[in-house]
N, C-alpha and C positions, 0 to 999 in steps of 0.2 A: 854362078854357078846356076846350074839352067836350069830350065821350071821341070815343075816330073813332066811323065806321060801323061798323056791322055790317059784318069781313069784307074793311074795308082794308087794313090791317095785312098782312094773308094779302096779299093782290093786288100791289100795291105788293113787300114782298122778293117773290111771283113774275113782276113785272117786271122789277125787278130784277138778277132771281140767271138768267133769262134774256139782260141781253148778255151778250156775249162778245168780248171781249180784243181793245182797241183799238177798240173799242164806242161808246159819248157818247152819254147823253142830257140834257136838261134836269130839272130837279123836276118839270112844269109835261108837261112829254112822257111823263114817267109816272105822272103824276094822268092825264093822263088818258086811255091805252090802258090803266091800272089798271078806268078805269073811274068814273071820278073825277074831271074836268073840271073844271079849278079849283083843286082842294086838293092847288098845290105847296110850300102851306107844312104841309100832312099829311104829304107824304115826307120831306120836310126832320127832321120831329118824327122818326119814320121810320129812319129814315136815319145819323143823330145814337139811336138808343134799341137800337137791335136791330146784335147781331151773326152775322157773320163775311153779311154784302155787299158786295162786292163797289163799294162810297159809292168806288170814284176813277173810279167813270163816268157819277158823274153831275156834275152841273154846272149854275152859276142859271143863266135864259136867260140874260143878256149872254157868258153860256162863263166867269165868276169861280171863281175852287177855292174851295174851304169855308176860312170864312178861318180864321188859326191856327194851320192846316198846310197852306200853300199850298208851303213845300218836300216834304214827302212824298207830299202830291195830287200833283204834276210827274214825282216822282219814277216811283211807280205807273203815273202816263199813260203818261211816253216807252217805259220800259216794256216796254208794248204799244203804241210804235211809234204814240204820239198824239204830237200837234207842243205844244207853252206857249210862248207867252210874253208879255211883264208880265202872269207872272196869268192868266194868262184863258187855256184853246183856243178858237184858230181858230172852228173852228161848229164845233156843234150838232147832233147825228142826225136 
């Protein structure tokens, strides 16, 4: 696995930190807004390894919650007013 491009981690973190409570984005949307279209998997890596990010505001393109963390993910989203049905959010940002 190649290391992330220069500035990638910082760009992703900035986009995620800009998400407000109740605002949801997909990994692909985060990658695109950070200036790295097509790097959704890289965003996932950043989310898994960076501390202090509001990770619960990021979902898969199909609205799926983070595998293995579905209960906490759903709880945090519900606390921000985001509806979760059958382990998915209805519509991403």
